[in-house]
N, C-alpha and C positions, 0 to 999 in steps of 0.2 A: 324134223319138221320146223320150218321157219315161219314165225308169226310176225307179219308186218302190218297188221291192222287188229283192232280190238276183237277179242275172242273170249267166249265163255265155254269151258269144258264141263259137261255134265255127265260124261260117260268115262270109259277107260281108253287111255292112249298108251300104246306100247312102243315108244320111241323117244329119243332125246328131242327137246324143244329149245329153240332159240327165239327170244322175244326181241324184235328190232324195230327201228323206225318210229320211235315214240309210241309204240303200241302198248296196250294193257291186256294182260292175260289174267282171267279169273278162273280158278279151278274149284269146282264143286265135286268133281268126280275123282278118278284115280289116274296118276301118271306113273307108269313103270319106265322110268328113264330120268336122265338129268334135265334140269332146266337152267338155261343161261339167260340172264336178263341183262341186256346191253344198256349202255348209258342212255338216259332220257326215256327209257322204257320202264314198265312196272308190272308187278304181279301181285295178286291177292290170292292166298291159298286157304280155302275152307275145307278142302277134301284131303286126300292122302297122296304123298309123293314118295315113291320107292326109288330114291336116287339122290344125287347131290344138287343143291341149288347154288349156282354161281351168280352172285348179284353184283352188277356194276351200275344198276339203276336204283330202283326202290322196290322193296318187297315187304308185304305184310303177311304174317302167318297166324292163322287161327285154327288150322287143322293139325294133321299128323305128318311128320317127316321121318321116314326111315332112311337116314343118310345124313350127310353133313350139310351145313349151311355156311357158305363162304362169301365174305364181302362186307360192305358197310351199308348204312342206311336201311337196316332190317328191323322191322317192328315185330316182336313176338308177343302174342297175347298170353295172358297168364294161364289160360286153359289149353294152349297149344301143347303138343307132345312132340319132342324131337329125340329120336333114338339114333345117336351118332354111331357111325361105323368105326 
């Protein structure tokens, strides 16, 4: 799934997501797949990700990640949970 405009996910997505074109992805729900954040794009995670986050833009994590977080410019809240594979 390619995201090229701002999007909020409140439910369950079962596929990989790529955030492009300076878009912002906000996740309150669950993503069962990887998220790739391209340069100039961003993502804020309040929900749960069952997969790896590849960050080339900016990313803030407040929720739970069951997978790896790769990249720079990543802000991880003290209450976030990351279970690395």
